[in-house]
PAKE-791549 format. One record per residue (C-alpha): x, y, z; residue in three letters; residue number from 1. Coordinates in nm, 4 decimals. Example, Ala and Ser with C-alpha at 12.3 -4.5 7.8 and 13.67 -1.06 7.14 Angstrom:
% residues 2
KEVEX,east,north,up,resn,resi
KEVEX,1.2300,-0.4500,0.7800,ALA,1
KEVEX,1.3670,-0.1060,0.7140,SER,2
END
This chain:
% residues 321
KEVEX,east,north,up,resn,resi
KEVEX,-1.3212,1.4185,2.1156,MET,1
KEVEX,-1.3943,1.1326,1.8768,THR,2
KEVEX,-1.3606,0.7726,2.0005,PRO,3
KEVEX,-1.0952,0.6854,1.7409,GLU,4
KEVEX,-0.8710,0.9700,1.8625,VAL,5
KEVEX,-0.9072,0.8400,2.2189,LYS,6
KEVEX,-0.8143,0.4904,2.0997,ILE,7
KEVEX,-0.5046,0.6121,1.9143,ILE,8
KEVEX,-0.4028,0.8280,2.2111,HIS,9
KEVEX,-0.3655,0.5157,2.4264,GLN,10
KEVEX,-0.0606,0.4220,2.2191,LEU,11
KEVEX,0.1104,0.7588,2.2694,SER,12
KEVEX,0.3883,0.8553,2.5098,GLN,13
KEVEX,0.1436,1.0142,2.7517,ASN,14
KEVEX,0.4221,1.1546,2.9681,LYS,15
KEVEX,0.4882,1.4329,2.7160,ILE,16
KEVEX,0.1531,1.5864,2.8145,PHE,17
KEVEX,0.2550,1.5917,3.1828,GLU,18
KEVEX,0.5717,1.8010,3.1497,ILE,19
KEVEX,0.5496,2.1168,3.3603,SER,20
KEVEX,0.9171,2.2109,3.3239,SER,21
KEVEX,0.9987,2.5407,3.1533,LYS,22
KEVEX,1.3269,2.4066,3.0164,SER,23
KEVEX,1.3627,2.4711,2.6421,GLU,24
KEVEX,1.6045,2.1851,2.5709,GLY,25
KEVEX,1.5294,1.9741,2.2642,ASP,26
KEVEX,1.6362,1.6269,2.1487,LEU,27
KEVEX,1.9564,1.7607,1.9948,LYS,28
KEVEX,2.0523,1.9247,2.3236,ALA,29
KEVEX,1.9708,1.6026,2.5098,TRP,30
KEVEX,2.2109,1.4077,2.2864,VAL,31
KEVEX,2.4804,1.6747,2.3268,ALA,32
KEVEX,2.4515,1.6667,2.7081,ASN,33
KEVEX,2.5684,1.3047,2.7197,GLY,34
KEVEX,2.3532,1.2045,3.0182,GLN,35
KEVEX,2.3181,0.8415,2.9114,TYR,36
KEVEX,2.5101,0.5166,2.8645,LEU,37
KEVEX,2.5618,0.2944,2.5636,MET,38
KEVEX,2.3175,0.0027,2.5619,GLU,39
KEVEX,2.5329,-0.1886,2.3104,ASN,40
KEVEX,2.8830,-0.1478,2.1658,PRO,41
KEVEX,2.9002,0.0521,1.8438,LEU,42
KEVEX,2.8866,-0.1463,1.5204,VAL,43
KEVEX,3.1418,-0.0458,1.2535,PRO,44
KEVEX,3.0429,-0.0175,0.8884,ASN,45
KEVEX,3.2828,-0.0811,0.5987,SER,46
KEVEX,3.4601,0.2503,0.6726,GLN,47
KEVEX,3.4896,0.1604,1.0431,LYS,48
KEVEX,3.2384,0.4314,1.1278,ARG,49
KEVEX,2.9054,0.3887,1.3045,ALA,50
KEVEX,2.5702,0.5012,1.1656,ASN,51
KEVEX,2.3477,0.3571,1.4374,GLU,52
KEVEX,2.3618,0.3443,1.8158,PHE,53
KEVEX,2.1423,0.2684,2.1152,LYS,54
KEVEX,2.1480,0.4741,2.4346,LEU,55
KEVEX,2.0158,0.3844,2.7789,ARG,56
KEVEX,1.8892,0.6663,3.0002,PHE,57
KEVEX,1.8050,0.6723,3.3706,GLN,58
KEVEX,1.6587,1.0228,3.3877,ASP,59
KEVEX,1.3432,0.9839,3.1818,SER,60
KEVEX,1.2235,1.3348,3.2694,ASP,61
KEVEX,1.4987,1.5029,3.0692,SER,62
KEVEX,1.4315,1.3098,2.7498,ILE,63
KEVEX,1.0550,1.3608,2.7749,TYR,64
KEVEX,1.1087,1.7329,2.8309,ILE,65
KEVEX,1.3151,1.7341,2.5113,ALA,66
KEVEX,1.0515,1.5321,2.3260,LEU,67
KEVEX,0.7743,1.7662,2.4438,THR,68
KEVEX,0.9643,2.0771,2.3364,ASN,69
KEVEX,1.0303,1.9279,1.9929,ASP,70
KEVEX,0.6663,1.8238,1.9559,CYS,71
KEVEX,0.5471,2.1693,2.0586,ASN,72
KEVEX,0.7839,2.3433,1.8150,ARG,73
KEVEX,0.6738,2.1330,1.5189,PHE,74
KEVEX,0.3059,2.1629,1.6127,ALA,75
KEVEX,0.3330,2.5422,1.6155,GLN,76
KEVEX,0.5037,2.5432,1.2762,ALA,77
KEVEX,0.2389,2.3092,1.1332,ALA,78
KEVEX,-0.0523,2.5228,1.2541,ILE,79
KEVEX,0.1049,2.8524,1.1494,GLU,80
KEVEX,0.1922,2.7175,0.8030,SER,81
KEVEX,-0.1705,2.6221,0.7415,MET,82
KEVEX,-0.3206,2.9322,0.9008,TRP,83
KEVEX,-0.1134,3.1654,0.6801,CYS,84
KEVEX,-0.2752,3.0250,0.3639,ILE,85
KEVEX,-0.5099,3.2737,0.2019,GLY,86
KEVEX,-0.6290,3.4351,-0.1163,LYS,87
KEVEX,-0.3790,3.6637,-0.2905,VAL,88
KEVEX,-0.5258,4.0021,-0.3774,GLU,89
KEVEX,-0.5682,4.0415,-0.7566,LYS,90
KEVEX,-0.4616,3.6759,-0.8059,LEU,91
KEVEX,-0.7629,3.4902,-0.6601,PRO,92
KEVEX,-0.6835,3.1670,-0.8498,LYS,93
KEVEX,-0.3261,3.1462,-0.7281,SER,94
KEVEX,-0.2735,2.8272,-0.5258,THR,95
KEVEX,0.0934,2.7404,-0.5841,ALA,96
KEVEX,0.2361,2.8750,-0.2602,TRP,97
KEVEX,-0.0767,2.7667,-0.0745,ALA,98
KEVEX,-0.0046,2.4115,-0.1934,THR,99
KEVEX,0.3565,2.4349,-0.0747,VAL,100
KEVEX,0.2378,2.5690,0.2617,GLN,101
KEVEX,-0.0144,2.2837,0.2895,MET,102
KEVEX,0.2653,2.0377,0.2278,TYR,103
KEVEX,0.4914,2.1889,0.4935,TYR,104
KEVEX,0.2051,2.2026,0.7407,SER,105
KEVEX,0.1594,1.8270,0.6966,ALA,106
KEVEX,0.5360,1.7678,0.7051,PHE,107
KEVEX,0.5742,1.9552,1.0352,PHE,108
KEVEX,0.2623,1.7835,1.1747,ALA,109
KEVEX,0.4130,1.4438,1.0854,ALA,110
KEVEX,0.7248,1.5404,1.2841,HIS,111
KEVEX,0.5059,1.6364,1.5817,ALA,112
KEVEX,0.3079,1.3116,1.5571,LEU,113
KEVEX,0.6264,1.1052,1.5519,LEU,114
KEVEX,0.7285,1.2647,1.8804,ARG,115
KEVEX,0.3871,1.2056,2.0384,ILE,116
KEVEX,0.4637,0.8346,1.9976,PHE,117
KEVEX,0.8256,0.8528,2.1176,GLY,118
KEVEX,0.9820,0.8687,1.7731,ARG,119
KEVEX,1.1707,1.1369,1.5832,ALA,120
KEVEX,1.3674,1.2284,1.2752,CYS,121
KEVEX,1.6512,1.4607,1.3706,THR,122
KEVEX,1.9592,1.6149,1.2111,GLN,123
KEVEX,2.2587,1.5287,1.4316,LEU,124
KEVEX,2.5611,1.7460,1.3647,ASP,125
KEVEX,2.9233,1.6677,1.4478,SER,126
KEVEX,2.8949,1.8023,1.8038,GLY,127
KEVEX,2.6011,1.5749,1.8794,HIS,128
KEVEX,2.7583,1.2521,1.7527,VAL,129
KEVEX,3.0944,1.3405,1.9134,LYS,130
KEVEX,2.9167,1.3495,2.2502,ALA,131
KEVEX,2.7817,0.9986,2.1876,VAL,132
KEVEX,3.1244,0.8746,2.0790,TYR,133
KEVEX,3.2847,1.0200,2.3923,GLN,134
KEVEX,3.0418,0.8213,2.6077,VAL,135
KEVEX,3.1168,0.5083,2.4061,ALA,136
KEVEX,3.4911,0.5678,2.4381,ASP,137
KEVEX,3.4738,0.6322,2.8136,ALA,138
KEVEX,3.2846,0.3064,2.8663,THR,139
KEVEX,3.4983,0.1013,2.6224,GLU,140
KEVEX,3.2078,0.0488,2.3816,MET,141
KEVEX,3.3631,0.1827,2.0598,THR,142
KEVEX,3.4351,-0.1695,1.9259,ALA,143
KEVEX,3.6947,-0.0409,1.6810,GLY,144
KEVEX,3.4749,0.2362,1.5439,VAL,145
KEVEX,3.6728,0.5501,1.4585,SER,146
KEVEX,3.3752,0.7895,1.4751,CYS,147
KEVEX,2.9980,0.8177,1.4474,ILE,148
KEVEX,2.8673,0.9711,1.1256,GLU,149
KEVEX,2.6735,1.2935,1.1519,ASN,150
KEVEX,2.3560,1.3303,0.9463,GLY,151
KEVEX,1.9818,1.2744,0.9512,PHE,152
KEVEX,1.8724,1.0087,1.2026,TYR,153
KEVEX,1.5510,0.8367,1.3058,SER,154
KEVEX,1.5008,0.7463,1.6701,SER,155
KEVEX,1.2614,0.5326,1.8733,VAL,156
KEVEX,1.2166,0.5288,2.2523,ILE,157
KEVEX,1.1458,0.1907,2.4087,GLU,158
KEVEX,1.2231,0.0311,2.7464,ASN,159
KEVEX,1.4349,0.3186,2.8848,GLN,160
KEVEX,1.6415,0.3221,2.5662,CYS,161
KEVEX,1.6488,0.5378,2.2550,ILE,162
KEVEX,1.7795,0.3824,1.9348,GLU,163
KEVEX,1.9175,0.5946,1.6488,TYR,164
KEVEX,1.9592,0.4879,1.2845,ARG,165
KEVEX,2.0973,0.7070,1.0088,LYS,166
KEVEX,1.8699,0.7941,0.7174,LEU,167
KEVEX,1.9438,0.9476,0.3773,LYS,168
KEVEX,1.6708,1.1853,0.2613,ASP,169
KEVEX,1.5246,1.4328,0.5109,SER,170
KEVEX,1.1849,1.4489,0.3392,HIS,171
KEVEX,1.1364,1.1034,0.1853,ALA,172
KEVEX,1.2706,0.9254,0.4938,ASP,173
KEVEX,1.0631,1.1386,0.7299,THR,174
KEVEX,0.7539,1.0285,0.5365,TRP,175
KEVEX,0.8757,0.6681,0.5515,LEU,176
KEVEX,0.9231,0.6985,0.9285,SER,177
KEVEX,0.5730,0.8434,0.9564,PHE,178
KEVEX,0.4293,0.5649,0.7374,ALA,179
KEVEX,0.6041,0.3114,0.9625,ASN,180
KEVEX,0.4451,0.4793,1.2646,LEU,181
KEVEX,0.1011,0.4471,1.1024,LEU,182
KEVEX,0.1700,0.0765,1.0402,THR,183
KEVEX,0.2703,0.0336,1.4048,TRP,184
KEVEX,-0.0494,0.2052,1.5203,ILE,185
KEVEX,-0.2606,-0.0225,1.2984,ILE,186
KEVEX,-0.0841,-0.3298,1.4371,GLU,187
KEVEX,-0.1258,-0.2213,1.8008,ASN,188
KEVEX,-0.4783,-0.0792,1.8100,VAL,189
KEVEX,-0.6116,-0.4188,1.9212,GLN,190
KEVEX,-0.4033,-0.3823,2.2395,ASN,191
KEVEX,-0.5989,-0.0730,2.3447,THR,192
KEVEX,-0.9123,-0.0569,2.5604,THR,193
KEVEX,-1.2388,0.0320,2.3901,GLY,194
KEVEX,-1.5306,-0.0854,2.1826,LEU,195
KEVEX,-1.4539,-0.3001,1.8803,GLY,196
KEVEX,-1.6259,-0.0499,1.6498,LYS,197
KEVEX,-1.4115,0.2342,1.7787,HIS,198
KEVEX,-1.0963,0.0287,1.7276,LYS,199
KEVEX,-1.2135,-0.0529,1.3747,SER,200
KEVEX,-1.2784,0.3163,1.3069,ASP,201
KEVEX,-0.9287,0.4034,1.4301,ALA,202
KEVEX,-0.7721,0.1412,1.2031,ILE,203
KEVEX,-0.9796,0.2634,0.9055,ASP,204
KEVEX,-0.8688,0.6237,0.9613,LEU,205
KEVEX,-0.4989,0.5412,0.9900,VAL,206
KEVEX,-0.5103,0.2875,0.7044,SER,207
KEVEX,-0.6825,0.5368,0.4730,SER,208
KEVEX,-0.4233,0.8007,0.5545,LEU,209
KEVEX,-0.1339,0.5636,0.4900,LYS,210
KEVEX,-0.2888,0.4471,0.1601,GLN,211
KEVEX,-0.3387,0.8066,0.0438,ALA,212
KEVEX,0.0244,0.8896,0.1247,MET,213
KEVEX,0.1439,0.5872,-0.0730,SER,214
KEVEX,-0.0588,0.6378,-0.3929,GLN,215
KEVEX,0.0973,0.6401,-0.7410,SER,216
KEVEX,0.3779,0.4078,-0.6364,GLY,217
KEVEX,0.5106,0.6250,-0.3523,ALA,218
KEVEX,0.6397,0.3268,-0.1538,VAL,219
KEVEX,0.7917,0.5467,0.1177,LYS,220
KEVEX,0.4593,0.7216,0.1803,GLY,221
KEVEX,0.6094,1.0368,0.0299,ASN,222
KEVEX,0.3404,1.1114,-0.2288,TRP,223
KEVEX,0.2814,1.4555,-0.0679,PRO,224
KEVEX,0.6480,1.5372,-0.1283,SER,225
KEVEX,0.6183,1.4348,-0.4936,GLN,226
KEVEX,0.3247,1.6705,-0.5457,VAL,227
KEVEX,0.5079,1.9519,-0.3667,ARG,228
KEVEX,0.8086,1.9013,-0.5948,ASN,229
KEVEX,0.5892,1.9035,-0.9056,SER,230
KEVEX,0.4288,2.2318,-0.8013,VAL,231
KEVEX,0.7491,2.3945,-0.6790,ASN,232
KEVEX,0.9884,2.2892,-0.9534,TYR,233
KEVEX,0.7800,2.1870,-1.2576,GLN,234
KEVEX,0.4979,2.4412,-1.1977,HIS,235
KEVEX,0.2395,2.1667,-1.2500,SER,236
KEVEX,-0.1365,2.1232,-1.1971,TYR,237
KEVEX,-0.2342,2.4757,-1.3010,GLY,238
KEVEX,-0.1401,2.6256,-0.9655,THR,239
KEVEX,0.0669,2.9060,-1.1252,TRP,240
KEVEX,-0.0510,3.1838,-1.3577,PHE,241
KEVEX,-0.2186,3.1540,-1.6056,PRO,242
KEVEX,-0.3609,2.8467,-1.4211,TYR,243
KEVEX,-0.3902,2.6416,-1.7385,LYS,244
KEVEX,-0.5371,2.2912,-1.6926,ASN,245
KEVEX,-0.6281,2.3567,-1.3291,ALA,246
KEVEX,-0.8980,2.1125,-1.2195,VAL,247
KEVEX,-0.9005,2.1836,-0.8456,HIS,248
KEVEX,-1.1379,2.4167,-0.6638,ASP,249
KEVEX,-0.9253,2.7192,-0.5762,GLN,250
KEVEX,-1.1683,2.8456,-0.3136,GLU,251
KEVEX,-1.1558,2.5137,-0.1278,ALA,252
KEVEX,-0.7772,2.4881,-0.1411,ILE,253
KEVEX,-0.7391,2.8343,0.0109,LEU,254
KEVEX,-0.9396,2.7547,0.3241,ARG,255
KEVEX,-0.7033,2.7651,0.6217,ASN,256
KEVEX,-0.9130,2.6420,0.9157,SER,257
KEVEX,-1.0633,2.3133,0.7956,ASP,258
KEVEX,-0.8076,2.1206,1.0055,TRP,259
KEVEX,-1.0098,2.2179,1.3136,LEU,260
KEVEX,-1.2597,1.9538,1.2001,ARG,261
KEVEX,-1.2207,1.5850,1.2831,GLU,262
KEVEX,-0.9448,1.3939,1.0968,PRO,263
KEVEX,-1.2036,1.1577,0.9464,LYS,264
KEVEX,-1.3894,1.4545,0.7891,ALA,265
KEVEX,-1.1550,1.4536,0.4883,PHE,266
KEVEX,-1.1950,1.2397,0.1782,ASP,267
KEVEX,-0.8832,1.0224,0.1663,LEU,268
KEVEX,-1.0011,0.8124,-0.1280,SER,269
KEVEX,-0.7892,0.8061,-0.4430,LEU,270
KEVEX,-1.0607,0.9634,-0.6583,ASN,271
KEVEX,-0.9509,1.3281,-0.6254,ASN,272
KEVEX,-0.7190,1.5404,-0.8370,ASN,273
KEVEX,-0.3649,1.5868,-0.7033,GLU,274
KEVEX,-0.4140,1.9256,-0.5375,ILE,275
KEVEX,-0.7436,1.8316,-0.3764,LYS,276
KEVEX,-0.5922,1.5053,-0.2555,SER,277
KEVEX,-0.2957,1.6886,-0.1026,LEU,278
KEVEX,-0.5400,1.9260,0.0647,TYR,279
KEVEX,-0.7286,1.6328,0.2204,ASN,280
KEVEX,-0.4132,1.4511,0.3304,ILE,281
KEVEX,-0.2542,1.7649,0.4776,SER,282
KEVEX,-0.5648,1.8670,0.6688,ASN,283
KEVEX,-0.6224,1.5135,0.7964,SER,284
KEVEX,-0.2645,1.4854,0.9274,ILE,285
KEVEX,-0.2806,1.8304,1.0884,LEU,286
KEVEX,-0.6210,1.7539,1.2386,SER,287
KEVEX,-0.4958,1.4233,1.3817,LEU,288
KEVEX,-0.1964,1.6013,1.5342,MET,289
KEVEX,-0.4119,1.8752,1.6847,TYR,290
KEVEX,-0.6775,1.6400,1.8211,GLN,291
KEVEX,-0.4219,1.4084,1.9828,LEU,292
KEVEX,-0.2320,1.6979,2.1404,ILE,293
KEVEX,-0.5528,1.8626,2.2574,ARG,294
KEVEX,-0.6906,1.5414,2.4081,TYR,295
KEVEX,-0.3622,1.4538,2.5811,GLY,296
KEVEX,-0.3208,1.8090,2.7103,TYR,297
KEVEX,-0.6754,1.8319,2.8482,GLU,298
KEVEX,-0.6703,1.4773,2.9870,ARG,299
KEVEX,-0.3529,1.5595,3.1837,ALA,300
KEVEX,-0.5188,1.8660,3.3373,GLY,301
KEVEX,-0.3522,2.1246,3.1091,LYS,302
KEVEX,-0.0340,2.1112,3.3172,ILE,303
KEVEX,0.2105,2.1063,3.0237,SER,304
KEVEX,0.4022,2.4337,3.0335,SER,305
KEVEX,0.5515,2.3981,2.6816,PRO,306
KEVEX,0.2115,2.3273,2.5250,LEU,307
KEVEX,0.0290,2.5914,2.7297,ALA,308
KEVEX,0.2798,2.8616,2.6367,ASN,309
KEVEX,0.3292,2.7384,2.2816,GLY,310
KEVEX,0.0736,2.5453,2.0797,THR,311
KEVEX,-0.2331,2.6473,2.2786,PHE,312
KEVEX,-0.1238,3.0080,2.3107,ARG,313
KEVEX,-0.1020,3.0095,1.9300,LEU,314
KEVEX,-0.4438,2.8426,1.8990,ILE,315
KEVEX,-0.5991,3.0995,2.1312,ASN,316
KEVEX,-0.4445,3.3831,1.9343,GLN,317
KEVEX,-0.5687,3.2679,1.5930,ILE,318
KEVEX,-0.9134,3.1800,1.7206,GLN,319
KEVEX,-0.9456,3.5240,1.8790,ALA,320
KEVEX,-0.8684,3.6993,1.5499,SER,321
END
């Protein structure tokens, strides 16, 4: 395992690698169960509804079980999305759907990485937010709020609390949340233990990834989403037949196992064409996810039941093929 991965791991929620429970509950189920208290009264918006709230929990095991299960689910989806990329018989230059799959692999990996660091982006439906409101009502913490809005929320775990804030766009705001996580890692690397060079290498890796995600004015870090949209809806970059104006190397784009290399093995400079750049970003994000999960899992003695029966069962299956 590379030194920079070990440095970054020190900032993770290491407890998720120590979960031996076979419970399949996720973060949504944890919210619905209502096993928490309000840390603060709800804050009404102009419609007297709430779109943010902070919960205090005593049973940390249950929330880390949920976080682990979510992380495992997204990690599996990320790996499978990338592994299923391959050359289409009789259409060897076709890379459109491969590009979309690369994007979703990175998108799912970003979700998994958020959870490794105690963060998440989650769709909370009416049943979930009603459970929170019932707790607030029972403890006289509604503060005049008539209800809590359902929708797409970000969350952060800190000091036995989890704070939720409503977002707007499930893709753009997930990338923004991931970019904010990368910023937080950069700012906190100096608090880790290790050689100065290794800390510098970790900062360079994360900074390069964030810069690549934010190219061409993508201030939310959602440049990968912009490329995906261009391929999927405008049929751009010569990825569709007859592949006019394609400047990327089709053979390289169709490789599905490069993410097993180190995250720093990919060229994250801004000198590549769009498809090649997306390939590098996607593989780097997936590699970082895999390396952090692998290191945390092995360091904890491989005791995580969700990861053993999920992500690493999948890894063993594809590597045996």
